N, C-alpha and C positions, 0 to 999 in steps of 0.2 A: 341028297339030290337037290332039295330046294335051295340050300346054301350055294351049291355049285352054279345053279341057274342064276342066282342073284349076283354072283361074282362076274358073270359074263357081261353084265351091263357096263361097268367102267372099261373093261377090255374092248368091248364093241365100240364104245364112244371114243376111246383113244385111237382106235384104228381109223375112224372117220377123219380125224385131223391129220394123221400121219399119211394117209393115202386118200386124198380127196377124189370124189367121183364127179363126173359131169352131170348136168341137169337131167339128162334122160335116164331111163331105167338102168340100174346097174347090172341087171341080167334080163335078157330078152331072147325069146325063141319064136320063130315064125315059120309057117308052112303055107301051102296053098289053101288049106281049110281052116286054119286057126292060128292063134298066137297066144303067148304067155309072157307077161312082163312083171318084174319085181322091182318095186320102188321102196324107198325108206324115208323116214323122218325122225329127227332127233330134236327135242326141245329141252333146254336146260334153263331153269328159272331160279331166281333167288330174290328174297324180299324181306322187308322189315315192317312190322305192324305195331302201332301204338294203340292199345286197347283202352276202353273206358274203365274207370275205376269202379268195377263191379265184380267182387269176388265170387258171387253166385253164378256169373256168366263166364268169367275168364280166370284162369289160374294165375296169370301175371299181367302186368301192365305192358310188357314188351314181349314180342315173339319174333324169332328169326325163322323165315320160311324158305324152303327150297323144294324143288320139284324137278324130276327127270322123266320125260316121256320118250319112249322109243316105239316106233311103229314100223311094221312090215306090211306093205300093201301089195296085193297080188291081183292082177286083172287078167283073166283068161277069156278069149273070144273063140267061138266056133262058128265058122262061116259068117253070115251077116245077121243071124237071128238069135244067137245064144251067147251068153257071157256069164261069168262068175266073178264076183268081187269078194275079196277077203282083206280085212284090216285087223291085225293083231297088235294089241297095245300092251306094253309093259310100263308100269308107272311106279316110280320110287319117290316118296315124298315125306316131308316132316308132317307130323300130326299133332299140332298143339290143340288144346281144347277150344273148339269153335264157338261154344256157348249157343246162344239163340241166333247168332249171325248166320248159321247154316243149318237149316232144318230139312234140307232136301235129302232124300234117299237115293238120288241119282236116277239114271235111266231105269225104268221098271222093266226088268227082263230076267230070265232064268239065271240062277247062280251056277248052273251046271258048266257054263263056259267061262267062269271066273275062278281064279285060284290065288289064294294068298300065299306068297312065297316067304314072307318074313314080316314079323311084327315085334316091335319093342315099345318101350314107354313113349318114345317121341318120334318114331319113324315106322314106315311100313312099305312093303313092296308087293305089287299085285300084277298078275298077268290075266288078260281077258281078251276075248274075241269081240271086237267092237262092231265088225260087220262081217257077215258071211251069207251072201244072198245069190240065188240063181235068177237070171232074167231071160225070158224067152219071148220073141216077137213072132206073132202069127197073124198075118193079115193086118188089120187095123188095131190090133190089141197087143199090148205088152204085159206079160205076166211076170210077177216078181214074188219070190218066196224065200224066207229066211230072216236073218237078223239084218236090218237095214234102217237107215234114217227115214223118218216119216215127218213131213212138214207140209201143212196146208195153209200156211200164213202168207199174207201179202204185206203187212206193215213191218217196220224194221225193229223198233225198240220194244214195244209191247205187242205181243203176238198171241192174242187170245185163241186163235184158231190153230195154234201149234200146241197140240195136246200132249205130245210125247217128247219128254226131255227138251223143253224149250230153252233157249239161251236167255240169260238175264239181260236186262236193257243195257247194263254197263259192261257187257262182254264185248271187247273189241276184236278179239281173235276168234274167228268162227270157221276155220278151215275144215274141222272134223266135228260132225254132229253125231252123238252116240246113236247106235242102232237099237231098235226094239224088235222083238220076235213077231213077225207080221207077214201077211200076204197082201198083194196089191195087184189090181188090174187097171190099166190105163187104156181106155177105149176112145179112139178118134171117131167122133160122130160126123165129121166133115172137116173142111178146111178151117172153120172158125168155132168149133165146139168140141168139147172133150168131157168124158165121164170117167170119174175116178172112184174105184171101190177099194176100201181099205179095211182089213181086219187085223186087230192087234191082240195078242195074248196078254192077260193081266196076271200079276203075281202079288202075293202078300209079303210084307217085310218080315224078316226073321223075328224081330221084336219091336217094341214101340220106340226104342232108342237106337236101333241098328240101321246101318246104311246098306245092308245086304238083303237080297231078295231070295225067297225060297226057290227050290229047284222046279217044283211042279206048278202048273198054272192054277190060279184061282179063278174058276169059271165065272164067278159072280163079278169079276173085274175085267172081263173081256170087253173089247170095243169093236164096233162095226160102224163104218161111216160111208156115206155116198156124197160125192160132190160133182155138180154139173157146172162147167164154165163155158161161157159164150162170149165171143168177141164181136162187138158191134161198134162201128165208127171209131176204131182204135181204143175202145174202152172194153175192159174185161169185166164181165158180171158173172158172179158165181153164187150158187145156192148149195147149202151144206145141211145134212141131216143124218141122224142115227143115234147111237148110244156110245158114251165114253165112260167106262167103268160103271159107276152107279148113277149116272145122269143121262137123261134124254136130251139130245142136242138139236137145236134148230137155228140156222144162221146163214151167213153169206159174206160176200166180200165184193169189192170193186177196186179197180185201179186204172188210171189213165192220166192224161195231161190236158190242162186247160190252156188254150191259146198258144200251144207249143212253148210254154214257159214255166208253168207251175204244175208239178207232179202232185197227184192226189191219190191217196191210198186209204182204204177203210175196210175193216173187217170186224166181225163180232158174232155172237151167238147168245141164245138163251138156254141155260142149263136147268132143266126141271128134274128134281130128285125123284128117283124111282121108289124110294122108301121114305116113310114118315120120319121126321126128326133130323133129316139131312139138309144141309144148306144148298141153296140154288140162287140163281139170279142172272142178270144180263152182264155180259162182258163185251165191251165195245172199244175199239181203238180207231182213231181218225188221225191222219197225218198229211202234211203238205211238205214239199221239198223243191229245191231249185239248185241247179249247178251253174255258177257264173263262168264267164269266159276265162277268168284268171285261175280256174280250178277250185275256187272256194265253193263248197257244197254245204247248204244249210237245210236242216230238217227239224220240223216241229210236230210233236205228237201229243194227243190228249187221250187218256185211257180211263174208262169207267170200269172199276172192278166191283161188280155187284155182290160178290161174296166176301168183300173186305169189310173192315170195321170203320165206322163213322168217326171214331175218336180214339185217343190213347186210352181213355177209361174203359171203353168197350174191349179193347185189346187186352188190357190187364185182367178184366173179368174172364175172358176166354182162356188166358194163360193159367189163371187160378183153377179153372175147371178142366184144364188139360185138353182143350179142344181146338188148339191153333193148328191150322193146316199149313203145309209148306207153300212157299211162294210169297207174293205180295200180301201185305197186311192191311193197307189202306183202302179207301173207297174210290178216291179220284187222284190221278197222277198227271203230271206234265213232264215231257222230256224235250229239251232243246239241245240239238247237237250240230256240230260243224266239223268239217275236215278240209285240209288245205295242203297242197303239194308245195312245200317250200323250195324244193329242187327235185330233179328226177330221181334222187336217191332218198330224200327225206320227206315223210308225210306225217302230219300232225292231226290229231283228233281231240275234240273236247265234247263233253256231255254234262248237262245239268239235269238232275232228276229232282222233282219236287213232289212230296206226299202232302196233299192238301188236307188230309184227315188229321194228321198230328203236326203239320207244319215243319217237317224235317226235310233236309235237302242233302244231295250227294253230288259233289263235283268230281268228275273223272277226266284225267288228261292222259293222252297216249301218243307216243312218238315212235315211228318205225323207220330205221335207217337200213337201206339195202347195202349189204357188204359185198354181194356178188349176185349172179343170177340164181344161186342156190342157197344163199344164206342171208339172214337179216338179224338185226338187233332191235329189241323193243323195250321201251321204258314206260311204266304206267304209274301214275300218282292218283290216289283216291282220298278225298277229303270230305268226311261227313259233317253235317251240322244239324243239331236238334237237341231236344231235352235228353240229358244223360240219365241212365238207369239209376234207380235207388233201391233200397232194401224192399220196398213195397210197390215199386212201379218199374215197368220196362222203359219208361221215358218216351221214346219215339223209335220208329223203325230204323231210320238212319242214325239216330243218336246213339244206339247201342252197337253200331258197326265200327270197326277199327279204322283208323287212318293208316294207309299202307303206301309203301313205295317199293316197286318191284321192277326187275329187269329180266329179260328172257332172250336167249340166243337160240335161233332156229336154223336148222340146216335140212335141205331136201336133197336126196340122192337117188 
């Protein structure tokens, strides 16, 4: 049965090209009280990576990468106050040894709604429910329950207040954010104020090296947050507090525009450990941005990662002790990004990341060409720079990352 489901993928993909669909939902039903629409997405990517010469981290110097995403998106509405969102994802991909370049276990959520359909030495196929959430509006409150994306961030590249499956700074494609098992209430306190209450279930990984999460919640890793946002004089000010997994969180954010010319965004928090021996510290990101009349948009962000390491030597000591957490490793970062519309069909983006703790950098370039209203082609180039890993040292954060060239074809239907 698993093999049969896996074989449906290329058949389904081929049907898309033989019988193209218009941009709207390919199936839709509507009545006086409600509606149901079905949409789809297919993304096919391929790439090549040149890895550092580090046998302990990478099996080979060269890797060929490929990836196929297929999504079924269902939106059901009942009258004006109830809806249900469903996003089912099938992913088939090559699985070269990522080494230390990928220490993330993905979105922390129950493994009950994820199924591995196929696994071999260099590829795997998985089926998962990325989103399945009910939403109900009653008076001035919207209630949401289920698996859904949760994002409390205001900055773009570094988002310390995005606690649940945040995007990496160099991620250009952000159409689908992974959902987590959560409940949420959005309460309008007036025309210029809102209260957000968020509860998220936590889970433990299957093992120290596994990327799968256990089926049952780990109650010690549950999260509960409250956020109050107020708009005054076209500036949004927000306060944030609660607990995230094993830390107490106190923070806030602001965003607005100076002189109708310079956009300003800032967010951050202080994470206080609930148990002795755990790390904590301040996480703050500040950014400025401006969009010129010729479509050029420039953004600069500075990030202080209080739980990062001050130097490559400190990172090596943590690696030897086996205590390196996922995410950024340095203490201070800078990101400078730009985007430009070369034509109505072609958009280019560039990003430079700098880790000031180990003096490594990462340059990422991305171009997206619109093939039609429903399809696009994207090409991404990633060039790291920094100290290379050795037998007794990791070198630097971006120094042990591979140089990659990738292209992706995406179609919406």
